C-alpha positions in Angstrom: -57.4 33.3 30.4 -58.4 35.2 33.5 -57.2 33.8 36.8 -59.7 31.5 38.5 -60.2 30.0 41.9 -59.6 26.5 43.3 -61.7 25.7 46.4 -61.6 22.3 48.1 -62.9 21.7 51.6 -62.4 18.7 53.9 -61.2 16.2 51.2 -58.1 14.1 50.7 -56.1 15.4 47.7 -55.1 12.9 45.1 -51.8 13.1 43.3 -53.6 14.2 40.1 -55.3 17.0 41.9 -52.1 18.2 43.4 -50.5 18.2 39.9 -53.4 20.3 38.6 -53.1 22.8 41.4 -49.3 23.2 40.9 -49.8 23.6 37.1 -52.4 26.3 37.7 -50.1 28.1 40.1 -47.1 27.9 37.7 -49.3 29.1 34.8 -50.5 32.0 36.9 -54.1 30.8 36.3 -55.1 30.8 40.0 -56.2 33.9 41.9 -57.8 32.1 45.0 -56.5 28.8 46.4 -58.5 27.4 49.3 -57.6 23.9 50.6 -59.6 24.3 53.8 -59.3 21.1 56.0 -57.8 19.1 53.1 -55.6 16.1 53.8 -52.4 15.6 51.8 -49.0 14.1 52.4 -45.9 16.1 53.2 -44.5 15.6 49.8 -47.5 17.0 48.1 -47.7 19.9 50.5 -44.1 20.8 49.6 -44.9 20.6 45.9 -47.7 23.1 46.3 -45.5 25.4 48.3 -42.8 25.4 45.7 -45.4 26.2 43.0 -47.0 29.1 45.0 -43.6 30.6 45.6 -43.4 31.8 42.0 -47.1 32.4 41.4 -47.8 36.0 40.4 -51.6 35.8 40.1 -52.4 34.3 43.5 -54.0 36.8 45.8 -55.7 34.7 48.5 -54.4 31.6 50.1 -56.6 29.6 52.5 -55.0 26.7 54.4 -57.4 26.8 57.4 -58.2 23.9 59.7 -55.0 22.0 60.1 -53.5 21.9 56.6 -50.3 23.5 58.1 -49.9 20.8 60.7 -46.2 20.4 61.5 -43.0 22.4 61.9 -41.7 21.1 58.6 -44.8 22.4 56.8 -44.5 25.8 58.5 -40.9 26.0 57.2 -42.0 25.1 53.7 -44.7 27.7 53.7 -42.3 30.3 55.1 -39.9 29.5 52.2 -42.7 30.0 49.7 -43.8 33.3 51.2 -40.2 34.6 51.1 -40.3 34.4 47.3 -44.0 35.1 46.6 -44.9 38.7 45.9 -48.7 38.5 45.1 -50.5 37.0 48.1 -52.7 39.6 49.8 -54.7 37.5 52.2 -53.4 34.5 54.1 -55.7 32.3 56.2 -54.3 29.8 58.7 -57.2 29.5 61.1 -57.1 26.3 63.1 -53.4 25.5 62.4 -51.3 24.3 65.4 -48.7 27.0 64.9 -47.8 27.9 68.5 -45.4 30.7 69.2 -42.5 28.7 67.8 -44.2 28.2 64.5 -45.2 31.8 64.1 -41.5 32.7 64.8 -40.6 30.6 61.8 -43.2 32.4 59.6 -42.7 35.9 60.9 -39.7 37.0 58.8 -41.5 36.1 55.6 -44.7 37.7 56.8 -42.9 40.9 57.8 -41.1 41.3 54.5 -44.0 40.3 52.2 -44.8 43.3 50.0 -48.5 42.6 49.4 -50.0 41.0 52.5 -52.9 43.0 54.0 -55.1 40.3 55.7 -54.0 37.6 58.1 -56.1 35.0 60.0 -54.3 33.4 62.9 -57.4 32.3 64.8 -57.3 29.2 66.9 -53.5 28.8 66.3 -52.5 28.1 69.9 -50.7 31.4 70.2 -49.4 33.2 73.3 -47.7 36.4 74.3 -44.5 35.7 72.3 -46.6 35.5 69.2 -48.3 38.8 70.0 -44.9 40.5 70.2 -44.3 39.3 66.6 -47.7 40.3 65.4 -47.2 43.8 66.7 -44.3 44.0 64.3 -46.8 43.5 61.5 -48.7 46.6 62.6 -46.0 49.3 62.1 -46.5 52.8 63.6 -48.1 55.5 61.5 -46.2 56.1 58.3 -43.4 53.6 59.0 -44.2 51.1 56.3 -47.1 49.2 54.9 -48.8 46.7 57.2 -51.9 44.6 57.9 -55.3 46.0 57.4 -57.3 43.0 58.6 -56.1 40.8 61.5 -58.0 37.8 63.1 -56.8 36.4 66.4 -60.0 34.5 67.4 -59.8 31.7 70.0 -56.3 32.0 71.2 -56.8 31.7 75.0 -53.1 31.4 75.7 -52.6 35.1 75.2 -52.6 36.9 78.5 -53.8 40.5 79.4 -50.2 41.6 79.1 -50.2 40.4 75.5 -53.5 42.0 74.7 -52.4 45.3 76.2 -49.4 45.3 73.8 -51.6 44.6 70.9 -53.9 47.5 71.9 -51.0 49.9 71.9 -49.9 48.7 68.5 -53.4 49.1 67.1 -53.6 52.6 68.6 -50.5 53.7 66.8 -51.2 51.9 63.5 -52.8 54.0 60.8 -53.8 51.0 58.7 -55.7 48.4 60.7 -59.4 48.4 59.7 -60.7 45.0 60.9 -59.7 43.4 64.2 -61.3 40.0 65.1 -60.7 39.0 68.8 -63.8 36.9 69.3 -63.8 33.9 71.7 -60.8 35.0 73.7 -61.2 35.4 77.5 -60.5 39.2 77.4 -62.7 40.4 80.3 -63.5 44.0 81.2 -60.0 45.1 81.8 -58.7 44.3 78.4 -61.9 45.7 76.8 -61.1 49.0 78.5 -57.7 49.1 76.9 -59.2 48.2 73.5 -61.6 51.1 73.9 -58.7 53.5 74.2 -57.1 51.9 71.1 -60.3 52.4 69.1 -60.5 56.0 70.2 -56.9 56.6 69.2 -57.1 54.7 65.8 -57.9 56.7 62.7 -58.8 53.6 60.6 -60.3 50.8 62.8 -63.8 50.2 61.4 -64.7 46.7 62.6 -64.0 45.2 66.1 -65.3 41.7 66.9 -65.5 41.0 70.7 -68.1 38.2 70.5 -67.9 35.8 73.4 -65.0 37.5 75.2 -66.3 37.6 78.8 -67.5 41.2 78.8 -70.1 42.7 81.1 -72.1 45.9 81.3 -69.0 47.6 82.6 -67.2 47.1 79.3 -70.3 48.1 77.4 -70.6 51.4 79.3 -67.0 52.2 78.5 -67.5 51.4 74.9 -70.7 53.4 74.8 -68.9 56.4 76.3 -66.2 56.1 73.7 -68.6 55.9 70.8 -70.7 58.7 72.1 -68.0 61.2 73.0 -65.1 60.6 70.7 -65.1 60.6 66.9 -63.8 57.3 65.6 -63.8 55.4 62.3 -65.6 52.5 64.0 -68.6 51.2 62.0 -69.2 47.7 63.5 -68.8 46.4 67.0 -69.7 42.8 67.7 -70.7 42.1 71.3 -72.8 39.0 71.1 -72.5 36.2 73.7 -71.4 38.5 76.4 -73.1 39.5 79.7 -74.2 42.8 78.3 -77.8 44.1 78.5 -79.7 44.4 75.2 -80.4 48.0 76.0 -76.7 48.9 76.1 -76.0 46.9 72.9 -78.8 48.7 71.2 -77.5 52.1 72.2 -74.1 51.4 70.9 -75.5 50.0 67.7 -77.7 53.1 67.2 -74.8 55.4 67.7 -72.6 53.5 65.2 -75.5 53.5 62.7 -75.9 57.2 63.0 -72.2 57.8 62.4 -72.3 55.6 59.3 -75.4 57.4 57.9 -73.6 60.8 58.4 -70.6 59.5 56.5 -72.8 58.2 53.6 -74.6 61.5 53.4 -71.3 63.4 53.3 -69.3 61.3 50.8 -71.5 58.5 49.6 -70.9 54.8 50.1 -67.8 53.5 48.2 -68.3 50.7 45.8 -66.4 47.6 46.7 -65.1 44.6 44.7 -66.6 41.3 45.6 -64.2 38.8 47.1 -64.5 35.7 49.2 -63.1 35.9 52.7 -61.3 32.9 54.1 -62.1 33.6 57.8 -63.9 30.7 59.5 -67.6 31.2 60.0 -68.9 32.3 63.4 -72.3 31.5 64.9 -74.0 34.6 63.6 -74.9 36.3 60.4 -73.3 39.7 60.1 -73.9 42.7 57.9 -71.4 45.3 56.6 -72.5 47.9 59.2 -73.2 47.9 62.9 -74.4 44.4 63.9 -76.7 43.1 66.6 -77.1 39.4 67.5 -80.3 37.6 66.5 -82.7 36.3 69.1 -81.4 32.8 68.6 -77.7 33.2 68.3 -77.0 29.6 67.3 -79.7 29.5 64.6 -77.3 30.0 61.7 -73.7 29.1 60.7 -72.9 31.6 58.0 -69.8 32.8 56.3 -70.6 36.3 55.1 -68.6 38.6 52.9 -67.8 41.9 54.6 -67.8 45.0 52.4 -64.8 46.3 54.2 -62.8 43.1 53.8 -63.7 43.1 50.1 -62.3 46.6 49.6 -58.8 45.8 50.8 -57.9 43.8 47.8 -59.6 46.3 45.5 -57.4 49.0 46.9 -54.1 47.1 46.4 -55.0 46.6 42.7 -55.7 50.2 41.9 
């Protein structure tokens, strides 16, 4: 039997459901486990963690929206991750981890042999957490590391923390997707990120939606895209004080670069895979993206071609 997926959202889990989940994990019959916003007791959470510790088919684990809700649960998840060898994508968006909780998780995350995508959006993180996260982005050639990182909506991180992340991204040869939306970054941090993008050989998607940017940031980013060859394909600038003209210029330049790449080598086929990142207020495409005229008209969770390819690569 091929591994399947278990996806439950916003529901209380019964004892029978927990038993079925654990059985599926132990039988290596589950490839995707999503318990987004589900309610379960500490005992049942521990049972699931013990089962996923030995699961060899589980590739994606989604515990978004408060499932990992206490220090004891963080410790149980960390214990499971120390043993598990198969999880490639871990989504903890909306979990009250804080810096202390991430410190408990970090040793297991740093040593995990397969992890390539991590969502820590809205996890109440600060600068101490950034120091730990930078360790998951090793310098060029040092060891394997994250290819997709989401840090949306963590306003406790200061410009000092963001500057350290920018340096880590600039020296990492592996990060492809960086989601920093809904953080109060401002123009100064955006300037540092532009330098990181120009230095990175792999960063293809950068989400700066709702980060307090102005035309000053947009002009810096435009100059970077126009004058320096980068891997960047998609730059999200919606919900910032940036003129439509500047956004369009950036979008056009990124589109031109992508068209040239496709003409040179052809578009790579990607394996379909559901992403666990929480939906934003806009619909996005796999290439350069511009906000619609009514930015709040849709709440959509889209699959990114880039994000899909990460798991395909690890299975080759």
